[in-house]
Every structure is written in structure tokens, then in C-alpha cells.
N, C-alpha and C positions, 0 to 999 in steps of 0.2 A: 504493500499499499504506499502511496505517496506520503511522504513525512510531513509535507505541508498540509495535506488534508487533515492530518492528526492534530496539527498545531492549530491553536485558536487565531483566527484572522479576524481583523476588524478594519474598518475604514478610518483613515487619517487624512487630515488636510495636508496637501502637497507643501504649502508654504510653512508647514510646522516641522519639517523634516530637513535636517542640515546634510547637504551633499558631503562626501568623502572623496569626491573624484573631480578633478579639473577639466576633464575633456570628455566629449562624446565622440565615438567612431561613426562617422557619416555611413559607412558599409552596414555597420550593425544596425544603426538607426533605420536604414533603408528596408533591411530585412524585417525588422519589427513592424514598420509602418505598412508593409505588405500584408501582413496578417492581423492587424489591429482591426477590431471590430467596435467602433465607437458606440454602436447600438447595444452592445452587450458588456458594460463595464465589470460585470462579474466573471467575464472571460480572461480579465488581466490576472495573470500568475501572481500571486501576493509576493510582496517584496520585504525582505528581512530588515529590521531596524533594531537599533540597540541604544541604550542611555549610555553617553559617555559624559561624565561631568553633568553640566546643565543642558546639554543638548540631546536630542534625538537625532540619530544619524542613519542614513542608508548605509547598510553594510554590503549590499549588491543591489543590481537591478536599477542603476542610474538611467540606462537607455531605456527600458520600459517606462520609468517614471517620467522621463522626458517626452516619450511619445504621448502619455496620457496628458501631459500639460500642453503639448501641440494640439491635441484634440479638444482642448478647452475644459478638461476636468479639473476639479478642484480637490477632489479627494481621491485616494488610491487604497486599494486592500494591502494591508501590511500585517506582519507578525514579528513577534519578539525573537530575535536570534537567541539560541540557548547554546550554541557550539562555542567551545573556547577557541577564539581566533587570536591573532596577533594585535591586541588592542593597543599596544604602543604604536604599531604602524598606522593604525586607524587614527589615533590621537594627533599624529603628525600630519597626516592627509588632511584632517579637519582643520588643522592649524593653517595649512597651505591654502585651504579653500578660503578661509575667513581673511587671510592677509590679501588675498586677490579678489575680495569682494563676492564670493560665492557663498551666499547664505541660504538660497532656496534653489530647487531645481531649475526654475525660470532663469536664473542667473547664468545658466550654461548655453543660453541661446546663441551667443557669439562664440562659442567655443566648440562648436561641431567641426570636426577636422578629418582628414581622409585616414584611412587605417594607418598608412605608412607614418603620417605625422603623429597620429594617435600613440604608435610604438615608440616614436622618438620622444614626444612630449611627455607621455604619461608613463608607459611601461618602464622606459630607461630610467626616469627619475625615482619611480618606485623601487627599482632593483638596486639603485644606488643607495637609496635610504635603507633598504633591506641590509645591504652590506654593511652600512654604518651602525646599524641596531646589532648585528652580529658580532662586529667588532667590540662594541660596548658592552655587549653580554659577556664574550670572551674575557675581556679585561676585567670586568667585575667578577667573573668566575675565578680567574687567576688570582686576583688579590685577595678574594676570599679564602681560597686554598692556601695562599702564602701566609695569611693571618692565622689559619687553622693549624699550620705547622711550626709557628713559633712559639 
């Protein structure tokens, strides 16, 4: 059975959810728009959200959320993410979004880019951030081990 069907979904205002992504892939958006049924909002696959600090953030599904925005929806089906993900990375991504004025899904309207640009502008930036987090974690683990051995 689909895990999402077993999870409690509810409707939430799009403008109440903080994006955690700076760009939308045009190609991915085009594919979603081909199958989007604006007459059946319940057909939208629910999008995972998480409370981080004072914000409720998109964990995934930015392109689907953006498609609903383009179709004039003000609410979207969501569910609370329960998986343990790399929340440090999400906090950094949310910080980037806020620094660039991205506070709602509508703020991504001028950030729809080709897949190639998406990979350069977003994937590469996230990979670099992940390397930095790994270095910091490794450094913290090493320092902790050194203190334990003293």
C-alpha cells in the first residue's frame, strides 16, 4: 500500500509553506503540467512538509507545488514528513531561500530554468553544501574521539 495513503493528509495554504529549493526545472515542470488536472485538486499527490524552527517547509514536491500555483490554487494537499532526513541541509537550504527573497512557492516564478542550468545552479550547490556538512561532521567526530582518548 502507498505510504502516503496511510499518512494523514490535509490541505494547507501555499503561501504558508517556506520553499527549501531555489530553482524549478523547466523540463520537470513541463512534464507535470501535461498531466495536471486542475478540475481535480484531489488528484495532486500530497507534498511532504516539516516544521523547522518557526517555519513549515517543503521537504519535496516544489515542482508540483509550483504547478498548483500556476493553476491558481491557494491550497495544496500536504502531510507531515516523519522520516529522519538531513535536517541540517534543509536548514541551510531554507536560509539560502530567505536570503534570496524566496518565502513562498510564488517567489520561484522567475527561477524556472533549463534542466542543465538547474543541475549547475541547484544540484552542484547542494553537493558542495553536503561536502561541507560531511567535513564538519568528520571534524566534530574526530575532535570528540580525541577528547575521549585524553
